[in-house]
N, C-alpha and C positions, 0 to 999 in steps of 0.2 A: 531199822534205817539198815541200809545195806553198806556192810562194810567193805573198803576198799582192801583187795585184794592185793597183796604186798608179789610186787615179780622177782622170782630169783634169781639170782646177781646170772652173771651167763647168759640168760634166755634176753632177746629181745626182740618187743615187739613189733603187729609189721609195719611198715614204714619208717620205724628207727633205722639211721643210719649213723648213726654213734658210732657201732663197730668197724663198720667199714671206714668212715673217717679214720678213725686211729688209725687202723692197719694203715690207710691209702698216707698218716701221717709218716709213721717207718717208713715205709719203700721212700717216700721222698727227701726222706733223712739220709738212705744210702742213698739215692742219686745223685741227693748236693755235695756228700762226699763226697764221692767220685766226680765230681763236676769240680771240682774244686784240687784234687788232687790232678787230674790231670792239664787244670789251666796251668798249676805250679810245672805241672814236666812240659808243658810243650810250650815251646818261644825258636827265636831263629837265631837263637847265639850257640846253641848244645849242649849248652849245660843242663848235664843229667839229676833231676830229683835224685833218683835211689839213690845212687851212687856217693852223692853228697851227700843225705844222713847215711848212709853205711857209715861211711867218712867219719861225721860228726860223733856219730853212736861210738868209734871205737876212740875216740877222741887225739885223734887226726888236724892236725891243724887245715882250714880250709882258706884257698888260695882269694886275694882280694875279687878276682873277676865272678868265685863262683859266690861267693858273698854281697856282690854285689848286685848281678843277677836274678838271685833268687828273694836275697831279705830287702833291696831297696831296689824292683824290677817287678820281680813277678807276685810275690806278693804281697803290696799294696792294691796290685792293680784283680788281683782274684777276690778281696777282701771291697774293695768298687767295685767291683761288679757286680758282689750276691748281696750287698746289702742296697746296691741301684736297683738292681729287679726287682728286690722283694719291697725296695721304698714305691715303685712303680705298680708293680702289683697289688699289694695292701691299697694302697689308695684308687685303683680300679676299682676293686671289691667294696669300698668304701664307698665309692660315688654312686654305684652299679645299686645299691642296698640304698641312701640318703635319697635319691632321684627315682626308684623304683624303678628302676630300667636297666636292664642287659646290654646297651648301644653306650650309656654314659661312662667315660673316659676321660681322663685327664686330655690325651692328646689328639683327639678326637672334640670335643669342646670348648675348647681354649683358657684351660687352665696354664696347662704345661709352654703356650703361649704370654699367655701371660708371666709367665715365671724367667722368661726366655728374656722374654721385654723387660722387665726388673734388671737380670744378668747382665746383658747389653747397656743399658744404662750405665749400671755399673762403672765396665770396663771402657765405654768410652767415656764417662764424665768425670767418674771416677777422683779421677788429677784435679777436676778443680777446687774439692773440696779441700777444708783446709789441715794441713801439713798434722798439726797434730790430731785430729781425730781422724785421718788416715794411719798416722802411728796407732789411736787406738782402736779400729776395728781392721788394722792389716787383711791378713788374709777369710777373714769375717767378711769383711765388706758385699763380694758378688753373692756370697748363700745368702744371705743376709737382704739385700735386693731382691734375688729371688722368688726367696719366704714370700717377703711383701706383695710383689708381683701376682704370683699364683695364687694367696687369700684375698685379696681384689676382686679376680678374676671369679672368684669362687664365689665372692659372696654378690658379687653384679649378676653374677649366669641363673646363680637361686633363684635372688629377688627377681628378676626378669621371667622365669619358667614355671615360676610356681606363685599358684594364685587359689586362693579360699581352700591347700591343703592337699590341691592337686597340682602334680608335674607334666608339664606338657615334654614329649620328648620332641614333637617336633620344631614348638618353640626355643628347648631348649640347645638342640642342633643347630636350627639357622642362628640365636643368641649367641652360639657359639663361633659360626663363619665371620658373623659381623666382627665378636672382638678379636679374633684372628689376623681378620682384614683390620681393623683398625690398630694395635700394636704393631704388626708385621709392617705398615705402613712407615709409623713411627721410627720404627726399627729399622728400617729401610736408609731413613734418614740420616739416624744415624751414623751407622755403616757407611753414609754416603763424608760423613765429614771427618770419619776415624783415620787415622795415617794408619803407615804401611804394616807397623807393628801390630796396633790393636785389629787391624782391618785383617792378617793372617792367622791371628788369635783366635778372629769369629765367624771366620770358614770354618777352622777343620770342628770351632766348636759347636756349630749352624749342624753339622753331618752326624752329630752322635759321636762320640770312643771313648773310652777308659784307660788310653794307652798311657797317655799323661797322667797317671793316677801317681802320687806322691804319698807319702804318710802326710807333710803337713796339711792335702788337699783331704783327704779320710780323716785326720781330726779336726779339720775345719765343718767338713757336713755331714760328719758321721752323729754329733750329739742331734741333730736336729732328724735324724729319720727313726733314730731311737728312742725320743721322745712319739715318734707317730707311731712307734712299732708299740710301746708301753702301753699309751693309749687308748689303741687300737679293740683289744680287747674288753676292757671298760664300756664297749655301747655295742657290741656285737648284742646285747639283748634289745638292748634298743633301736638297734634297725629290723633282728629279725622284728620288733611289733612296728615299725615303721612300714615294713611291708602290709600290713593288715589299712595302713592309711591315718597321718595323725591325728581323731577323731577315737578311732578307734586305740592304737597308742595309748592315748591319753587316759581313757578310760580305764585298760588296765598296770595304770600305776607309774607308766612311763615317764621322763621326766623328757615331754620331745623336745623340745628347747635345745638347754641342756647338751641333746645327743644330738641335735643337728649343728651346736656352733664348737663342738670339740671334735667334730665328724670334720667340719670346716675344717678349723686347726690343724686338723693329724696330716690332711690330705696337702693344704696350704706347704705346711712343713717337710712334709718328707718329696713332694713333687718339684719344691724351692730346690731343697738341697742336689734333690737328683740329679735333676735338670741344670746347675749350678757345676754342677762337676763332670757331667758328663756328655751338657747338650742335649739335641736334638733326638733321643730314642723312642718312635712312640710302637704302639700295639701290645704294650708287654700288658697296660690295663685292662683291656680288650680281650685277650687271649688266653690267660693265666684266669678270670675269676672264672669265664665264660668253661671252658673245659672244666674245670672244678663241680660246677654247678650238676651240671652233665655226670660227672662222677658219685659226686656224697649229697647231690642238695643243692636245695639254699640257707642251710642255719652257718649263719656267721659263727657262729664260737667253732665251725670245722671250715667253714671258708676264707676265713682272715687268714690263720697259722699253714695252712696247707698252701694259699695262694704266697705265699713270702716266702716259702720254699721252695715250691712248683719257680717264681718269678727270678730267685736266683740262680737259681740251676740252669734256666732256662736262659738268663743271660749269659751265666760263665760259657753255656754249649755255642749261642749265637756269635762271643770274645773268640773264644775257641776256632772258632769258619773262620773267622775273620780273622786268624793272623793265618791262617795254613792254604785259604783256597787261592792266597797268587804270594804266596811268600818266595822270598823274604820280606815283602812291601807288604803294607794290610792294610783292608778295606773296611773303613769307617765299620763301624757296630750298629750306626741305622740303620745304611744300607739292609745288614742282615737281616734284621726286624722287620725293615719292610717290607722283603720279599718274602718270610714267613706271615706275617700280619697283615699284607694285604688280600691273599688268595681269601683267608681264614674269614675275615670281615665283611669280603663276598657270598662265602661258607654260610657267617649269616644273618646277612638279609637276606637271602635266597629261601634257608627255611623260614623264618617269621615276614615275610611280606607284610604284614599289618601292622609292622611293629610299630610305625609311623602314625601311623593316625590319620591320613591325610588325603 
């Protein structure tokens, strides 16, 4: 019997992209740190991050203005942008693995619409809940409602588009359009009955923005996103197996149903909490995983972690652009991502014209 030959450390087999993926992880960490520092340094107030840090290190007292700008405005906004970008990118990568199609994206197939519907219901009708329940839920009402909306949308979408272990991308996209139209119609009715304060909140929320980030919002939404990040590595092997089909994955010893359930809950948690605090920000979930697949391949062990890093950095860069392009005013970040993501999505379609199988 032939003995298996041990591969020496530092030697990589043909087709093995693990070394390339690890190097990319290091590069993306550097890019993310640079994006975080730039996000903290750039703003309309003129407060200098570096002079403030230097004064802090020398033990000098910081002015009230500098403390408020850096600690209460820029820092929660930066952390929120990084978390939201990572959540949307990881959700896109998970959904593409679950549906076995690179066009699957929370914003394109109705999951974000479901999360938005849940958030709108909470914003407009949350005041009708008993006061005791409102006190218990507090800031968690909108993220929890958005989570329920995204979870229900993902379940419906998966059930409709999957038959005998095969997911039809055409059915998936059409079902997402139908789901988005339905939730959009009901959301329009709720917007119609909203009062002026609720209407203003919904208008800016719908465009997508992290400008209103606060520590309370961050602490409300972050736990659900972090739970999704923790769950993602545990389903990476299962998503790799699902690429061969559910039957083949089951024969490989993968708990297919558990993998699917975990993936659906992780996407619902990440997208629901992200949409609740940032509104409608599209294309992150399709741009980031697709770029990384071109760079390091489809292995979810590396794809998921790199998606989190690149998604966080991309959204921070988009947020910086939104601050400076018409300074001192700001563009909604959803507009910036649409300008970036729209042409990229068209490019994907041109490269893979037969992907819809229609």
